[in-house]
C-alpha positions as CSV (number, residue, x, y, z in Angstrom):
1,M,71.9,-42.0,3.7
2,P,71.3,-42.1,7.5
3,D,73.5,-40.1,9.8
4,A,76.2,-41.6,11.9
5,V,75.6,-41.7,15.6
6,S,78.6,-41.1,17.9
7,G,78.7,-43.0,21.2
8,T,80.0,-41.7,24.5
9,T,83.1,-43.9,24.4
10,G,84.3,-42.6,21.0
11,T,82.7,-45.3,18.9
12,T,80.6,-44.5,15.9
13,Y,77.5,-46.4,14.6
14,T,76.5,-45.9,11.0
15,P,73.1,-47.4,10.1
16,G,73.1,-49.4,6.9
17,A,76.8,-50.3,7.1
18,S,77.2,-54.0,7.2
19,T,80.0,-56.4,7.6
20,T,79.9,-59.8,6.0
21,V,81.8,-62.5,7.8
22,E,82.5,-65.7,5.9
23,R,82.4,-69.0,7.8
24,K,85.9,-70.4,7.9
25,D,87.5,-73.3,9.7
26,Q,87.4,-73.4,13.5
27,G,91.1,-72.3,13.9
28,S,90.5,-69.0,12.1
29,Q,87.3,-68.4,14.1
30,K,89.2,-68.8,17.3
31,D,92.0,-66.6,16.1
32,M,89.5,-63.9,15.1
33,F,87.8,-64.0,18.5
34,L,91.1,-63.7,20.3
35,K,92.1,-60.8,18.1
36,L,88.9,-59.0,18.7
37,L,89.2,-59.6,22.4
38,V,92.7,-58.3,22.5
39,A,91.8,-55.3,20.4
40,Q,88.8,-54.6,22.7
41,M,91.1,-54.6,25.7
42,K,93.8,-52.6,23.9
43,Y,91.6,-49.8,22.7
44,Q,89.2,-49.5,25.7
45,D,88.8,-46.2,27.4
46,P,91.2,-46.1,30.4
47,A,88.8,-43.8,32.3
48,N,85.9,-46.3,31.8
49,P,87.4,-49.8,31.3
50,A,85.3,-52.8,30.6
51,S,84.7,-55.1,33.6
52,S,86.4,-58.4,33.8
53,S,82.9,-60.0,34.1
54,E,82.2,-58.8,30.6
55,F,85.3,-60.5,29.2
56,M,84.5,-63.7,31.1
57,A,81.0,-63.7,29.7
58,Q,82.3,-63.3,26.2
59,T,84.8,-66.1,26.7
60,A,82.1,-68.3,28.2
61,T,79.8,-67.6,25.3
62,F,82.5,-68.5,22.8
63,T,83.3,-71.7,24.6
64,Q,79.6,-72.6,24.6
65,V,79.4,-72.0,20.8
66,E,82.5,-74.2,20.3
67,K,81.0,-77.0,22.3
68,L,77.6,-76.8,20.4
69,E,79.5,-77.0,17.1
70,E,81.3,-80.2,18.4
71,I,78.0,-81.7,19.4
72,A,76.5,-80.9,16.0
73,A,79.5,-82.6,14.3
74,Q,79.1,-85.7,16.5
75,N,75.3,-85.8,15.7
76,A,76.1,-85.6,12.0
77,S,78.5,-88.5,12.3
78,L,75.9,-90.5,14.2
79,L,73.3,-89.8,11.6
80,A,75.6,-90.9,8.8
81,L,76.2,-94.2,10.7
82,Q,72.5,-94.7,11.3
83,R,71.8,-94.1,7.6
84,S,74.6,-96.6,6.6
85,S,73.1,-99.2,8.9
86,S,69.6,-98.7,7.6
87,A,70.8,-98.8,4.0
88,G,72.7,-102.0,4.6
89,A,69.6,-103.7,6.1
90,L,67.8,-103.3,2.8
91,V,70.0,-105.7,0.9
92,G,68.0,-108.8,0.0
93,R,64.7,-107.1,0.6
94,T,62.0,-106.1,-1.9
95,V,61.3,-102.4,-2.0
96,S,58.8,-100.1,-3.8
97,Y,60.0,-96.8,-5.0
98,T,58.9,-93.8,-7.1
99,D,60.9,-93.3,-10.2
100,E,61.8,-90.0,-11.8
101,N,58.5,-90.0,-13.8
102,G,56.4,-90.5,-10.7
103,A,55.6,-94.1,-11.4
104,T,55.7,-96.7,-8.6
105,K,58.1,-99.6,-9.2
106,S,59.4,-102.4,-7.1
107,G,62.3,-104.9,-7.1
108,L,64.9,-106.7,-5.0
109,V,67.7,-104.6,-3.5
110,T,71.0,-106.3,-4.6
111,S,73.4,-103.8,-3.2
112,V,73.7,-100.4,-1.5
113,R,76.1,-97.6,-2.2
114,L,76.7,-95.6,1.0
115,G,76.5,-91.9,0.7
116,T,78.7,-89.1,2.0
117,D,77.9,-85.9,3.9
118,T,76.8,-84.3,0.6
119,K,75.5,-87.3,-1.3
120,E,72.6,-89.6,-0.3
121,A,73.0,-93.3,-0.3
122,T,71.5,-95.3,-3.2
123,A,70.2,-98.8,-3.6
124,M,70.5,-101.0,-6.6
125,V,67.0,-102.2,-7.3
126,G,66.7,-104.5,-10.4
127,G,69.8,-102.9,-11.9
128,V,68.5,-99.3,-11.3
129,S,70.2,-97.0,-8.9
130,V,67.5,-95.6,-6.5
131,S,68.0,-92.8,-4.1
132,M,67.0,-93.8,-0.5
133,G,64.6,-90.9,-0.4
134,R,62.6,-92.4,-3.2
135,I,62.0,-95.7,-1.4
136,T,58.4,-95.9,-0.2
137,E,58.0,-99.4,1.1
138,V,60.2,-102.3,2.3
139,A,59.1,-105.9,2.4
140,S,60.8,-109.1,3.4
141,T,61.6,-111.5,0.6
142,S,61.6,-114.6,2.8
143,T,58.9,-117.1,2.3
144,P,57.0,-118.5,5.3
145,S,58.1,-122.0,6.3
146,A,55.5,-124.8,6.1
């Protein structure tokens, strides 16, 4: 096992030691950050205190991460809305799809079941539920007017 290395501020680094942090809800992440920040301030070396700019940089970084997570959540919502709109536009159209056996089939889309964050939307094609990812071609069913 590797030797521990002592720092000049009284901290010790042990190679190979790891800490696993599970991802939890946003509230607990904020609480953990604040607890760590308070602990860092509480146990800092009085002869060599951390600068206020370090604390501001940590706070700014945490704020940036929070905002990026908010943007990611908004993008996921927009993507779900776009998928719903695209799926709804297939109703009444003829589509081609690849079935579970790899064969290409086609039929009229009679309805669409919208997906969730974890489940993909499906289209009812000739009485068969088809995942949107299996659809390979979309054609209009309208006939040209004479």
